[in-house]
N, C-alpha and C positions, 0 to 999 in steps of 0.2 A: 376696640376690644380685641384682645388676642385669644386665640383658641389653639388647641393641639389635638391630635388624634392618637389614640392607643388602640392598635388592632385594626387591620384592614382586610380581615378574612372574608367578609361578605361585601358584595358589590354595592350594597346600600351606602357604604361609606362615601362613594362618589357623590351622591345626591346630598348627603349630610354636609360634607365639606363645601361643595360648590354653592349650596344655598346660603351657608353662613358667609362665604366670601362675597356672594352677590349682595348681601345686606351691609357690606362694608367692614366685616370682621377681618382681622389679619390672621392668616394661617401661619402659626409660628414654627411648627415642627410636627413630626410624627414618628412613632415607633411601632414596629410590629415584630412578631416572633417568626423567624425563618423567612421563607419565600413563598407566601401564598399565591394562588393562581391570579389574584388581582394585582400583584406587585408591579408588573410591567406597565399595565394600563394606568395604574395610579401614579406612578412616577412620571409618565408622559403627560398626564392631566395636570399635575402640579409640579412642574420641573424645578421651580425656584424655591420649593419648600423643603427644608433639610430633613433627612432621616437621621434620627439620633441613635446612638449606640445603646443607651439605657433609658427606660421609661421614666426613671426617677428624675432625670434632668428636666423633664417636662413638668412632673408633679411638684418639683421644688422651685420652679420658676415663678416668682411672685407676680410677674406681669401677665401670666396666663390665667384667664378667668374661667374658661370652659374647657372641659375634656370631652371629646366625642369618641364613642367606643363602638367598634364593630368587629370585635374579635370573635372567636368561636363562642357560640351562645353560652355554654356551660361556664365560661370564664368571665362573662360580662359583669356578674354581680361582684366578684372579688375586686375587679379593677375599678368598678364604680365606688365601692366602699373605700378603697385606697385613695381614689381621687378626692372624694368628699372629705376624708380625714386630713387630706393635704390642703384643704381650704378651697377646693375647686367645685364649681357646679358641673353637672354631668348631663349630656345628651347621649342616650344609648340607642342603638338599633334594636328593633324588636327581634326576639323576645327580650325583655329587659333582664330576665332571669329564667332559670329552668327548674327550680324547686321551690317549695313553700318555705323551706329553711332559708334559702337565699333571700327570698322576699322579706322574711322576718328580719334578717340581718340588715337589709337595705332600709326598712322602716325604722329600725332602731338608730341607724346611722343618720338618717335625715332628722330624726327627733333630737339627736345629740348635737349635730353640727349646724342645723339650720340651712344646709345646702339644698340646691334644687336637683332632683332626679327626674329627668324628663325623657320620655320615650318618643322617638321620631316614628310615629305610625305613618309610614310613607304613603299608604293607600288612602289616607285622609290628608295629611299635611303636604304631600307633594303632588296632589291632583287638583287642578283648578276647578274642575266640575264639582268636586265636593265642597269647595269654598262657596261656590254659587248656590249649591243645594242648601247649605247651612243658612245662607241669607234668605232664601225663599221660604224655608220652614219657619225661620224666626219672624218673617213678615206675615205669616199666616196663609201662605199660598195654597196649602193643602189641608188646612184645619189642624186639628190635634193629631199627632202621629199615633198610629195604631200598631204598626208592625214595620220592621226592617227585614229584608231578605238580602243577605250578603253572600256573593259567590266569589270564591278566590281560586280559580284554576291556575296552575303553573306548568311550565314546560320542564321536564325532568333533566334532559341533557346529561344523562348518567355518565357517559365517558369523560366529561369534563369536570365532574364533581370531585372534590377532595374526599378523603376517607371519612372525615368527621361528619360529612353530610349524611352518611348512611348509619351513623352511630346514634342510636336512640338517646343515650345519656348525654351526648354532645350537643344535639340540636333541641332536645327537650320534648319531642313528639310533635305531630302535625298540628294539634290543637293549640298547644303552647306557642308554637312558632307562627304558622300562617294565620290561624283563626284569631289570634290576638288582635289583628287588624279589624276583623268584623265585629268582635266584641266591643272594641273601642267605638266603632261607628254606631252600634246598637245603643250603647249608653248615651252617646252624645246626641243622637237625633231624638231619642225618646225622652231625654232628660232624666233618666233613671240614675240613682246613686248606687243601686245594687240590683241583683236579679237572682232568681231561682233557676238552676240548671235542670230542666225537666227531661232532657235526653242528651246523651253524648255517645259517640261511636267513632272508632278508628279501625282501620284494617290495612293489610297489605294484600291488595286484590290481585295484582298482576306482576309482581316483581320478586319472585322467589329467590333469585340470585342475590338479592339484597335484603336479607331477613330483618335488618334493623330499620328499614324504611317503612314508614306508614304513608301509603299513597292515596288514601281517602279518609276523610273525616267529616263529621257533622255535629252540630249542636242545636238544641232548641232552648230558648230562654223565655222567662216570664217575669214580669215586674208589674207593679200597680200602674206604671206609666205606659206599658205596651209589651209587645211580643217580638221575638226575634227568631229567625232561622238562619243558620250558617252552613255552607258547604264549601269545603276546601279539598283540593286534589292535585295530583301530579300527572294529569292526563291531557294536557294541551297537545293537540295533534300537530304534525309537522307543517301542514298547509297554512295554519294561521300565521299571519305576518309578524306577530310579536310573541311575547312570552306567555300571554294569557288574556282571555276575554273576561277581565274582571268587571263585575256588575254590582250595582246596589239599587234595590227598589225600596222606596219609602212610601208606605201606604198611610194616607191620612183620612180623616173623617169627611173631607171635602175634595179629595183628589189624590193624585199620586205623582211621584217623581221617579224616573228611572235614569240611572247613570250608566252609560256605556263608556267606561273610563279610558280604555286604551285602544279600542278598535271598535268599528261598527261593521259587522259582517253584512248588514243590510245595504252597504254601498257607500255611505258617506265617508269621505277621506278624513284622516287626522284622528285626534284624540278628543276626550272631554265632551262627549255628546250627552246633552241633558234633555230628557223628554219630560215636559210638564203638562199634566192634564188636570183640569179642575172644572168648575161650573161655567167658566167663561173662556178658557184658554185650552187649546190642544195644539202644542207646538214642539218643534225641535229647537234647542238653543245651543249655539256654539259657545261653550263656556271656557275656552282656552285662555281668555284674557282675564279671568276672575282673580288671579293672583294667589300667592302662597303666604299668608300672613303669619304663619307659625314662627318662622325664623326671626322676623323682626320683633315679634312679641316676646320670644325667648330672650333676645338681647335686652329688651326693655326690662324683663323680669330680673335678669341678672343685675342690671343697674339699679332697679328700684325695689328689689326684693318683693315683687308681686307675683301673681299667678295667672296672668292673662293668656299665656300660650297653652297651658294645660294645668288645671288644678292638681295639686299633688295627690289628693285623695283619689282622683280619677285614674292616674297612672297606677297607683297601688291596686285599685279595684279591678282594672282590666286584667292585670297579671294574676291576681287572685282567682278570678273567674276562669281564666284560661287554664291555669294549673289545676284547679278543681275539676274542670271538665275533662282534662287529660286523664286525671286519676280515675274519674268515674268511668270513662270509656275503656281504659285498660283493665279495670277491675271486672268488667263485663265480658271481656274477650274469652 
């Protein structure tokens, strides 16, 4: 299967492309506007993949089945619609869109074309410990899920950020952007198809020099299947050895799971630390070998026209909730 990339403005494109290649897909070409900060590293990572002068040459290539998109967030919906109308399936970086009008246009396009619009929520799909947590929850290791608590701290690195990073309309707001990860995980682990947003808040707490930045956000969710709390921020301190101490706690009726996805400040080396506690087990599990099934499943879905990687309705609902939470939070500021 051949795929191509349109837009490499966000570094998530590295993982999106590399994971498709790892599954045997052929990276046929890429296009991006101008010279984003990622350009040099991307060209070094994929030196044999040609950069094309016009995106249409990729959209019009009948051998390319999938377009992966990681351009500036406000532009992702338009490129996704163009790709789907050209007969391509789409994997887009989060957020998949930045307005409800964009989401409506994507829904209409999927309905009209029958193409796949999938969002690579990297904090689930590129984290082996989440793969293992899904397996444990499905096996009943913690009983019925009651609540998820998702924490998404990030390092700001303001001097290295492009101008669009500080433009609210360009990135969509902190809840639309980062918190879409945690909404995805809440819905997935509780099994909920929808949720009520009971609280949403955003603020610029400490960066007056960048008035368009929202450096803190939180959401509370409620559904018949369970409850959720989400906190996202740009306050990762310099001493942490990576970009953020992302965590997920899944509370069940018979136990709980905590994921320390990227680092364990308690002393264990490496990533993907899974803590499982229930009536018979209290242990730390090294989940680094659990695998990343999303990418192989997406390839199978493209071939078989199935929805094993991500149900289409799930992708729509995650972005709908993120956008509605963003609007609620900004209306209350």
